[in-house]
MIKEGU-946579 format. One line per field, with one value per residue (C-alpha): x negated, y, z negated. Coordinates in steps of 0.25 Angstrom, whole numbers, plus 2048, in hexadecimal, padded with zeros to 3 digits. Layout:
<rs>
px	[X; ...]
py	[Y; ...]
pz	[Z; ...]
</rs>
This chain:
<rs>
px	[ED9; ED8; ED4; EC9; EC2; EC3; EBC; EB2; EAE; EAD; EA5; E99; E9B; E9D; E96; E98; EA1; EAC; EB0; EBA; EB8; EC4; EC2; EC0; ECC; ED5; ED1; ED5; EE2; EE8; EF0; EF2; F01; F0A; F06; F01; EF2; EEF; EE0; EDA; ED2; EC6; EC1; EB7; EAF; EAB; EA1; EA4; EAF; EA8; EA9; EB8; EBA; EB2; EBB; EC8; EC4; EC0; ECD; ED5; ECF; ED4; EE1; EDB; EE3; EDA; EDE; ED6; ED3; ECE; ECF; EDB; EE3; EF0; EFD; F06; EFD; EF6; EE9; EF0; EEC; EFA; EF6; EE7; EDC; ED0; ED0; EC6; EC1; EBB; EB4; EA6; EAB; EAB; EA2; EA4; E9F; EA0; EA4; EA6; EA8; EAA; EB6; EBB; EBB; EB4; EB2; EB3; EB4; EC1; EBC; EB8; EC1; EC7; EBF; EB2; EB5; EB7; EAB; EA3; EA9; EA8; E9B; EA2; EAD; EB7; EC0; ECA; ED8; EE1; EE2; EEC; EE8; EDF; ED1; ED5; ECC; ECE; ED0; EDC; EE1; EE2; EE8; EF3; EF5; EF2; EF6; EF7; EF6; EF0; EF9; F01; EF6; EEC; EF5; EF3; EE9; EF2; EED; EDF; EDA; ED5; ED0; ECD; EC5; ECD; ECB; ED6; EDC; ED4; EC7; EC6; EC1; EC8; EC8; ED4; ED4; EC8; EC2; ECA; ED6; EE0; EE2; EED; EE6; EEF; EF5; EF2; EEB; EE5; EF2; EF7; EEC; EEE; EF8; EF8; EF2; EE8; EF3; EEE; EDF; ED4; ECF; EBF; EBD; EC5; EC3; EC9; ECD; EC7; ECB; EC3; EC2; ECA; EC4; ECD; ED7; EE2; EEB; EF9; F02; F11; F1D; F2B; F38; F3C; F36; F40; F39; F2B; F2F; F36; F29; F21; F2B; F2A; F1B; F1A; F24; F1C; F0F; F08; EFC; EFC; EF1; EF8; F06; F09; F16; F16; F23; F25; F21; F14; F11; F13; F09; EFE; EFF; EFB; EF1; EEA; EEB; EF4; EFF; F08; F17; F20; F26; F24; F18; F12; F03; EFD; EF0; EEC; EE0; EDA; ED2; ED2; EDC; EE5; EE6; EEA; EF4; EFA; EFB; F02; F0C; F0F; F10; F1B; F23; F21; F28; F33; F36; F36; F28; F21; F12; F0C; EFD; EF2; EE3; ED7; ECE; EC9; ECA; ED9; EDC; ED4; EDC; EE9; EE6; EDF; EEC; EF4; EEB; EEB; EFB; EFC; EF3; EFA; F08; F03; EFC; F0A; F10; F06; F04; F0C; F09; F0F; F18; F14; F1E; F1B; F26; F26; F32; F34; F30; F3E; F43; F38; F3F; F4B; F43; F3B; F47; F4F; F42; F40; F4F; F4D; F41; F48; F53; F49; F42; F34; F2C; F28; F21; F21; F17; F13; F0E; F1A; F14; F17; F23; F1C; F1E; F1B; F22; F19; F22; F1C; F1E; F18; F15; F1B; F28; F2A; F38; F31; F2B; F38; F3D; F32; F34; F43; F3F; F35; F3F; F49; F3F; F3B; F4A; F4B; F3F; F44; F51; F4B; F43; F36; F2C; F2A; F1B; F15; F06; F04; F07; F0F; F06; F0F; F17; F1F; F20; F2F; F33; F2C; F38; F41; F38; F33; F3E; F39; F2D; F28; F29; F20; F16; F17; F15; F08; F03; F05; EFE; EF2; EF1; EF8; EF3; EF7; EEA; EE9; EEF; EFB; F08; F06; F0E; F15; F1B; F14; F16]
py	[69D; 693; 685; 689; 691; 686; 67D; 687; 688; 679; 677; 67E; 674; 667; 669; 65D; 657; 661; 65D; 662; 658; 654; 645; 647; 650; 646; 63A; 642; 646; 639; 62F; 620; 622; 62A; 638; 641; 644; 651; 654; 65D; 66A; 663; 657; 658; 64C; 650; 648; 64C; 651; 65F; 660; 65C; 667; 671; 66D; 66E; 67C; 681; 67C; 682; 690; 690; 688; 67C; 66F; 663; 655; 649; 63D; 62F; 624; 629; 61D; 623; 621; 62E; 639; 63C; 641; 648; 657; 65D; 66B; 66A; 66D; 664; 655; 651; 643; 63B; 631; 636; 635; 626; 621; 618; 621; 618; 60A; 605; 5F6; 5F4; 5FE; 5FA; 608; 610; 61E; 621; 62C; 62D; 62A; 61B; 611; 606; 5FB; 603; 604; 5F5; 5F1; 5FA; 5F4; 5E5; 5E2; 5E7; 5DD; 5E8; 5EE; 5F9; 5F2; 5FD; 5F8; 601; 5F9; 603; 606; 613; 61C; 61C; 62B; 62A; 61E; 626; 632; 62A; 621; 615; 606; 5FA; 5EB; 5E9; 5F3; 5E8; 5E3; 5EF; 5FB; 607; 613; 619; 60D; 60C; 61A; 61F; 62D; 637; 643; 64D; 65A; 663; 66E; 679; 671; 66C; 65E; 656; 648; 640; 634; 62C; 61E; 61A; 611; 61A; 628; 630; 63D; 647; 647; 63B; 643; 637; 632; 640; 640; 631; 632; 641; 63F; 64A; 654; 658; 655; 64E; 641; 641; 635; 62A; 621; 613; 607; 5FA; 5EC; 5DF; 5D7; 5CA; 5BD; 5B7; 5BC; 5B4; 5B8; 5B2; 5B4; 5B0; 5B2; 5B5; 5B5; 5C3; 5CE; 5CB; 5BD; 5C4; 5CF; 5C5; 5BD; 5CA; 5CE; 5C0; 5C0; 5CE; 5C9; 5BD; 5C5; 5BE; 5C9; 5CC; 5D5; 5D7; 5D4; 5D9; 5D8; 5D8; 5D6; 5CE; 5D9; 5DC; 5CD; 5CD; 5D9; 5D4; 5C6; 5CD; 5D7; 5CE; 5C1; 5BB; 5B0; 5B4; 5AF; 5BA; 5BD; 5C6; 5C3; 5C5; 5C7; 5C5; 5C5; 5C1; 5C5; 5BE; 5B1; 5A4; 59E; 5AA; 5AD; 59F; 59E; 5AC; 5A7; 59A; 5A1; 5AB; 59F; 59A; 5A7; 5A8; 59A; 59E; 5AA; 5A4; 5A7; 59E; 59C; 5A0; 59E; 5A4; 5A4; 5A9; 5A9; 5B7; 5B6; 5B3; 5BE; 5C8; 5C4; 5C6; 5D3; 5D8; 5D5; 5DC; 5E9; 5E9; 5E7; 5F6; 5F6; 5E8; 5EF; 5FB; 5F1; 5EA; 5F6; 5FC; 60B; 60C; 615; 612; 619; 612; 611; 60F; 60C; 606; 600; 5F8; 5EA; 5E5; 5EE; 5EB; 5DF; 5E8; 5F4; 5EC; 5E5; 5F2; 5F9; 5ED; 5EE; 5FD; 5FB; 5F0; 5F9; 604; 604; 603; 5F8; 5F9; 5ED; 5ED; 5E9; 5ED; 5EA; 5E2; 5E1; 5EF; 5F2; 5FA; 5F7; 5FE; 5FE; 601; 609; 609; 614; 618; 627; 625; 622; 62F; 62B; 61F; 628; 62E; 61F; 61C; 628; 625; 616; 61B; 625; 61A; 611; 61D; 61E; 60F; 60F; 61B; 614; 608; 60F; 60F; 61A; 620; 61C; 610; 613; 61B; 628; 635; 63D; 643; 636; 635; 644; 644; 639; 63F; 647; 63B; 632; 63C; 647; 653; 64B; 64E; 65D; 65B; 655; 661; 66A; 662; 664; 673; 674; 66C; 671; 67F; 682; 674; 671; 663; 659; 662; 65C; 64F; 649; 656; 661; 66E; 67B]
pz	[735; 741; 743; 74C; 742; 738; 742; 745; 736; 735; 741; 73A; 72E; 735; 742; 74B; 741; 745; 753; 75D; 768; 770; 76E; 75F; 75D; 766; 75D; 750; 757; 75B; 753; 751; 753; 75D; 759; 764; 764; 75D; 75C; 751; 754; 74F; 747; 73B; 735; 727; 71F; 711; 708; 707; 716; 716; 70C; 714; 720; 719; 713; 720; 727; 71B; 71D; 72C; 72B; 733; 731; 72C; 72F; 729; 732; 72E; 738; 73F; 73D; 737; 73E; 73A; 740; 733; 73A; 745; 745; 749; 746; 74B; 742; 73D; 73C; 731; 734; 729; 731; 72B; 71D; 71D; 712; 706; 6FB; 6EF; 6EC; 6DD; 6DE; 6CF; 6CF; 6DD; 6E3; 6EE; 6F2; 701; 70B; 713; 721; 71E; 724; 71C; 724; 722; 713; 711; 719; 710; 704; 709; 700; 6F3; 6F3; 6F4; 6FE; 701; 704; 70B; 719; 722; 72F; 736; 732; 72C; 724; 714; 714; 71E; 717; 70A; 711; 716; 70A; 713; 710; 719; 719; 70B; 704; 6FE; 6F5; 6F4; 6F6; 6FF; 6FF; 6F3; 6EB; 6EF; 6EE; 6E0; 6E4; 6EF; 6F2; 6FA; 701; 6FF; 709; 702; 703; 6F4; 6F2; 6E7; 6E2; 6DE; 6D5; 6CF; 6D0; 6C4; 6C7; 6C0; 6BB; 6B5; 6B7; 6BE; 6CC; 6D5; 6E0; 6E6; 6EA; 6EE; 6F9; 6FD; 708; 70A; 718; 717; 714; 706; 707; 70F; 708; 708; 6FE; 6F8; 6EC; 6F0; 6E8; 6ED; 6EC; 6EB; 6F8; 6F6; 6F5; 6FF; 709; 710; 71B; 71F; 72B; 72D; 735; 732; 73A; 735; 72C; 721; 71E; 71E; 715; 70B; 70B; 708; 6FD; 6F6; 6F7; 6F0; 6E5; 6E3; 6E1; 6EC; 6EE; 6FD; 702; 70F; 715; 722; 72B; 73B; 743; 74F; 759; 751; 752; 761; 762; 759; 760; 76D; 768; 75E; 765; 75A; 75B; 750; 752; 756; 749; 73D; 735; 728; 727; 718; 711; 703; 6FB; 6EF; 6EC; 6F5; 6EC; 6EB; 6F9; 6FC; 6F2; 6F6; 705; 700; 6F8; 704; 70D; 704; 705; 714; 715; 70B; 713; 721; 726; 72F; 734; 727; 727; 71F; 720; 718; 724; 727; 736; 734; 72B; 733; 740; 738; 733; 73F; 746; 73C; 73C; 74C; 74C; 74F; 75B; 75F; 75F; 767; 771; 773; 77A; 784; 783; 776; 76A; 75C; 753; 746; 73B; 72D; 722; 715; 70D; 701; 704; 702; 70D; 717; 71F; 721; 725; 72F; 735; 736; 73D; 746; 74B; 74D; 755; 75D; 761; 766; 773; 76D; 766; 758; 751; 742; 738; 72A; 71C; 717; 709; 706; 70F; 71A; 728; 736; 743; 74F; 758; 766; 76F; 77D; 781; 78E; 787; 77F; 779; 772; 768; 764; 763; 75A; 751; 750; 74C; 742; 73C; 73A; 734; 72A; 726; 724; 71B; 712; 711; 70C; 701; 70A; 70F; 71D; 71D; 715; 719; 726; 71F; 724; 72D; 738; 73B; 72E; 72B; 72E; 725; 718; 713; 714; 70C; 701; 701; 6F8; 6F5; 703; 700; 6F4; 6FD; 705; 6F8; 6F5; 703; 702; 6F5; 6F9; 707; 708; 716; 71B; 722; 71E; 728; 72A; 72F; 728; 71C; 718; 720; 71F; 726]
</rs>
C-alpha cells in the first residue's frame, strides 16, 4: 500500500481534477501563520459527495492521508499535510442547494464562502451571521467551529449548523441532524463533527440556520485610557441587556497599525468598536444607552452612525487589522494567539499579557472579541531572527497557562490544528484521551488529517 498507488487509481477517476503540479501543491502546503510550507503529494477537486467517498475509499485501501481544504484561511496549520498524502480541495463544491425562507434555513456545499453565501441570500431578506473576519469557506468554518465578531449576538458555528452530510474514513456517507430546530434522538453527531477539523470525517453538505437581515444597523467607536474601563463598559452593557451585534477591542499598538494601514486617525488609546442591529428606533436607543455607559466608565470620543459608508470603513479596518499589524513590521510573520477567558477576568488577562509582551524583544499588538472574552496577541517574528520564534512560543505558552488558571480555554475560535496540540492535555485531562479513542474508533488507520487535534501513532 502506497500513496503513489492511491494517486494512480484516483487519476483514472478524476482525470485533470487530480493535479500534481508544483504550484498547486505549494499553494495547499502553505499556512497563513508561521508553520513551514509542507506540500501534499497531490490535490483533488471533487464535485460530488460520491466522488469524495470514492477518494476516501481509495486512499483508505492504500493508507494514503486525506486532508480537507476550504479557503486556506486557518491559523493553526489545520490544512498542512505533515505526513504527505492527498489534499481534497472543495472549491468546486460551492453551491447553495436549497433555501427555505419560511423556515429560515439553507442547505449548502462546503466550498461556498460566507460572503458568496450572503450575496446569494440577499434577495431573501435573510443572512448567515457567523463572521470570522476572513472570507472563509462554510465547510472549513464548521470543521474548526469558527466564530468571530458577531458571536456575541448570533453565536458560533456550533449554534448555526442544524445538520451535516459527512464522508467517514471507510467511505460511508452519513447524515447528521435534520432541519428541525431541536431533537432528542440519540447522540448529537452533528456537534461531534463540528470542530473536529477533518480528523473524523469530510463534510460534504451543511444545513444552516439563517437570520433575518436587520432593518437598521448602527456602529459606534470610543476610546478608553485603559482596558479595564473598556471591559467594565462591556460587562455593564451585557448585564443591562443591551443587544450588541458586535463589540470588539483593539489596543493602542493595534490602533497605531490600523491608522497607518487604513488611513484612520483614531486617538492612540485602547478602543471599543460596537455594532447594533434592529429597528431605526432600537439602534438609536441602544447607541444612546451605550454612550451613557461609556461616559460613566471613563470613555471618550463616543460617536455613532447609521451611515453604511461609516460602518463599512470601521469594520473593514477591523477585518484588516491582522494585515495592518503585519505591515507595521517589515518582513514579519505572525504567531497568532487565541485565548478565551470569563469576561470578568478579561481585563486582568489582557493587562498581564500586555506586560509580558512589553518585557519581551518582539512586538505583539492585542485585539479581540471583548463581548465573549476572546482575545488575540499577534506576535510578530522575522525569519532572519530565529530566536524570535522561540520567544513567541514562550509568550504563547505563558498566555495559555494564564487562560487556564483563569478558567478559560487555550483556543476560543481558531481551533487546535498543530499549533495548540501541546496544550490539549492541560485543558482536558483524561477528556483528551477520550477524544483520541473516538478518533481511533472512526478512523482506525489514521488517514484523516493526521497529526491534528489528538495525538495518534
